[in-house]
VOGU-3710 file (C-alpha; in Angstrom, 3 decimals, decimal comma):
1> xxxxxxxxxx> 0,000/0,000/0,000  2,168/2,853/-1,261  -0,556/5,495/-1,450  -2,504/6,846/1,498  -6,260/7,154/0,860  -7,548/10,706/0,705  -11,270/9,998/0,826  -13,126/9,230/4,069  -14,299/5,966/2,527  -10,741/4,886/1,808
11> xxxxxxxxxx> -9,584/5,911/5,265  -12,405/3,961/6,905  -11,292/0,873/5,005  -7,767/1,379/6,314  -9,106/2,103/9,800  -10,807/-1,298/9,850  -7,356/-2,910/10,119  -6,474/-0,617/13,031  -9,756/-1,397/14,805  -9,128/-5,121/14,553
21> xxxxxxxxxx> -5,560/-4,734/15,785  -6,553/-2,553/18,749  -9,385/-4,907/19,731  -7,096/-7,945/19,666  -4,540/-6,171/21,838  -7,154/-4,909/24,312  -8,570/-8,407/24,764  -5,065/-9,754/25,363  -4,366/-7,081/27,986  -7,736/-7,582/29,675
31> xxxxxxxxxx> -7,155/-11,311/30,076  -3,731/-11,041/31,718  -1,895/-9,598/34,694  1,768/-8,549/34,454  4,421/-10,880/35,852  7,394/-8,519/35,570  7,750/-4,748/35,765  10,716/-2,920/34,261  11,802/0,711/34,176  12,930/1,800/30,712
41> xxxxxxxxxx> 15,635/4,422/30,275  13,938/5,841/27,180  10,830/6,867/29,134  10,041/10,352/30,372  10,756/11,973/33,719  7,797/10,437/35,552  7,262/6,875/36,732  4,104/6,546/34,628  6,154/6,891/31,428  9,015/4,691/32,621
51> xxxxxxxxxx> 7,261/1,474/33,603  6,776/-1,313/31,074  5,630/-4,918/31,383  5,783/-7,997/29,213  2,100/-7,416/28,431  2,926/-4,029/26,828  5,335/-5,764/24,471  2,978/-8,656/23,766  0,171/-6,229/22,912  2,488/-4,286/20,615
61> xxxxxxxxxx> 3,495/-7,460/18,765  -0,161/-8,405/18,293  -0,990/-4,972/16,876  1,889/-5,004/14,401  1,045/-8,554/13,335  -2,645/-7,753/12,812  -1,777/-4,540/10,956  0,464/-6,322/8,440  -1,976/-5,931/5,504  -1,953/-2,165/6,111
71> xxxxxxxxxx> 1,777/-1,641/6,677  3,120/-1,730/3,132  4,589/1,612/2,121  3,816/3,228/5,489  6,057/4,121/8,409  5,748/2,736/11,908  6,292/4,336/15,303  5,476/2,358/18,428  6,166/3,068/22,079  8,188/-0,043/22,864
81> xxxxxxxxxx> 10,390/-0,165/19,742  13,190/2,199/18,694  12,186/4,976/16,305  13,541/3,753/12,951  12,912/7,079/11,195  10,424/5,575/8,735  7,845/8,134/9,896  9,982/10,869/8,341  10,244/9,147/4,954  6,892/7,482/4,324
91> xxxxxxxxxx> 3,782/9,413/3,192  2,166/8,493/6,519  2,956/6,344/9,538  1,125/4,215/12,061  1,577/5,671/15,546  0,905/3,048/18,210  0,585/3,039/21,969  -0,074/-0,628/22,761  -0,952/0,036/26,399  -1,471/3,625/27,436
101> xxxxxxxxxx> -1,787/3,783/31,195  0,614/0,990/32,115  0,834/2,266/35,699  -2,946/2,116/36,061  -2,880/-1,376/34,553  -0,290/-2,529/37,070  -2,400/-1,107/39,896  -5,613/-2,609/38,553  -7,202/0,827/38,105  -9,355/2,375/35,377
111> xxxxxxxxxx> -7,299/3,995/32,653  -5,541/1,505/30,341  -6,293/1,944/26,647  -4,951/0,853/23,280  -4,308/3,670/20,813  -3,596/3,325/17,085  -3,303/6,402/14,901  -2,296/7,080/11,313  -0,442/10,365/10,864  0,465/12,016/7,584
121> xxxxxxxxxx> 4,131/12,912/7,149  3,306/16,601/7,689  1,851/15,749/11,111  -1,852/15,768/10,235  -3,732/12,904/11,954  -5,753/10,829/9,483  -7,055/7,932/11,578  -7,625/7,527/15,294  -8,628/4,266/16,973  -8,988/3,838/20,732
131> xxxxxxxxxx> -10,117/0,847/22,774  -10,824/1,197/26,494  -9,261/-1,961/27,946  -11,580/-2,140/30,972  -14,937/-1,492/29,284  -14,092/-2,676/25,775  -15,560/0,519/24,282  -14,223/1,210/20,780  -13,788/4,710/19,384  -12,701/5,360/15,810
141> xxxxxxxxxx> -12,389/8,498/13,716  -11,066/9,350/10,266  -10,232/12,708/8,743  -13,347/14,026/6,997  -15,382/10,978/8,029  -16,482/11,674/11,574  -16,292/9,522/14,681  -17,950/6,219/15,561  -18,345/4,602/18,975  -18,817/0,838/18,985
151> xxxxxxxxxx> -19,623/1,046/15,290  -22,321/3,727/15,616  -21,810/7,273/14,271  -21,199/9,658/17,160  -21,699/13,406/17,514  -20,160/15,709/20,059  -22,868/16,657/22,547  -23,817/20,107/23,799  -22,151/21,205/27,057  -24,149/20,409/30,163
161> xxxxxxxxxx> -23,467/20,744/33,860  -20,346/22,114/35,501  -16,825/22,203/34,119  -14,923/18,917/34,312  -11,130/18,890/34,415  -9,213/15,696/33,682  -5,583/15,376/34,667  -2,865/12,801/35,108  -0,794/12,341/38,228  1,070/15,602/37,543
171> xxxxxxxxxx> -1,918/17,281/39,187  -1,014/15,620/42,487  2,524/17,003/42,795  2,349/20,271/40,832  0,464/23,010/42,741  0,242/25,128/39,565  -2,350/22,737/38,135  -4,568/23,052/41,188  -4,194/26,845/41,094  -5,539/26,901/37,537
181> xxxxxxxxxx> -8,480/24,635/38,309  -9,346/26,806/41,309  -9,296/29,950/39,149  -11,541/28,220/36,635  -13,996/27,400/39,399  -13,804/23,698/38,550  -15,276/21,640/41,350  -15,188/18,441/39,299  -11,515/17,451/38,924  -10,639/13,880/37,905
191> xxxxxxxxxx> -7,040/12,847/38,527  -5,902/9,508/37,170  -6,340/7,430/34,023  -3,810/8,326/31,326  -3,493/10,556/28,273  -5,751/8,632/25,884  -8,759/8,147/28,148  -8,350/11,583/29,716  -8,680/13,090/26,236  -11,637/10,882/25,317
201> xxxxxxxxxx> -13,361/11,839/28,585  -13,164/15,484/27,492  -15,040/14,666/24,281  -17,579/12,488/26,056  -18,522/14,911/28,826  -18,409/18,594/27,798  -17,676/21,169/29,084  -14,333/19,607/29,897  -10,599/20,045/29,492  -7,374/18,047/29,821
211> xxxxxxxxxx> -4,102/19,952/29,660  -0,394/19,707/30,384  1,828/22,723/30,875  4,965/23,171/28,758  8,100/22,297/30,699  11,727/21,341/30,270  13,005/17,801/30,286  11,685/14,624/28,738  8,046/13,651/28,898  4,863/15,648/28,560
221> xxxxxxxxxx> 3,443/12,729/26,653  4,678/11,407/23,327  3,399/11,336/19,755  1,678/7,975/20,317  -0,207/9,382/23,329  -2,054/11,958/21,236  -2,165/10,888/17,583  -5,431/8,928/17,745  -7,316/11,305/20,025  -6,176/14,346/18,017
231> xxxxxxxxxx> -7,886/12,857/14,956  -11,129/12,321/16,874  -11,014/15,849/18,320  -10,551/17,299/14,857  -13,622/15,450/13,600  -15,636/16,633/16,586  -14,649/20,274/16,007  -12,926/20,466/19,381  -9,495/21,666/20,513  -6,424/19,405/20,372
241> xxxxxxxxxx> -3,372/21,675/20,284  -0,215/22,586/22,114  -0,855/24,484/25,344  -0,300/27,746/23,452  -2,867/26,834/20,794  -0,606/25,779/17,923  -1,151/22,541/15,964  0,211/19,505/17,767  3,607/18,601/16,221  2,718/14,954/15,645
251> xxxxxxxxxx> 5,747/14,195/13,479  8,512/16,371/14,833  11,940/15,145/13,682  13,855/16,059/16,843  12,008/14,031/19,482  8,866/12,045/20,202  8,290/13,962/23,453  5,984/16,988/23,722  7,090/18,371/27,086  8,357/21,642/25,617
261> xxxxxxxxxx> 5,008/22,596/24,088  2,480/20,990/26,433  -0,985/19,953/25,289  -4,510/21,333/25,379  -7,546/19,108/24,810  -10,699/21,135/25,336  -14,331/20,742/24,373  -14,340/24,249/22,870  -11,943/27,073/22,027  -13,442/29,450/24,593
271> xxxxxxxxxx> -12,639/27,045/27,387  -9,096/26,577/26,092  -8,650/30,357/26,209  -9,931/30,441/29,779  -7,365/27,838/30,829  -4,523/29,797/29,234  -5,735/32,992/30,880  -5,969/31,315/34,297  -2,463/29,916/33,881  -1,104/33,366/33,030
281> xxx> -2,760/35,044/36,052  -0,634/35,659/39,123  -1,305/33,299/42,047
//
């Protein structure tokens, strides 16, 4: 497959391979508990991005194997394999997180998800597939073709109720995050899960936001954490950008980390602006 489809119909056909691969991996993860836990040197600065188990690697192998019919002519970037640079040469590349939320998985908590995205060489997300490991819910979106949940077309709902803020464990040890949520008047703050399901929760329960401040060092999430959800956000007409509001650099040549630019996933642009304003206000 040397050419990347440009029509929604063609992308949905390609997405079918990703949906099968993600479902197979999620079932594998759901049916097992990890026997060994390692800390990888290539991870970010936080424990959540450093831990890896044999189940992560098994799930990754299953995804790549199931995706074989859709790999020809395309690049491949996965969390547990070295970046071979094919993403910078091919017209598009598969961007795979075989088990987002490994720490939650180890602890037996809600949060693990499988994420498979297809990203054009210029960084535009074309396909996004997510499977919630615990519930089995399947989300899929393609550029220009909308979003489907468990095979049924899905539309972004109107905001209702109070503001919901979703955050990872950075919220627990970084007072600046709590300061922003207080300024926003957010009484409903959910800390936990991981990047993929935090982003999906924003789409599923507006008004809502999930954000990470720019910072130095490694981490801040990686390309595979955001490729699939960014596609779904684009189809829903919602915000998936850097913290400053620029397009997410989903195929940057220098690194797979996004710590230096942060992320902003918001149910609408007005809310994203409010978060940036609250972050810029003095404490």
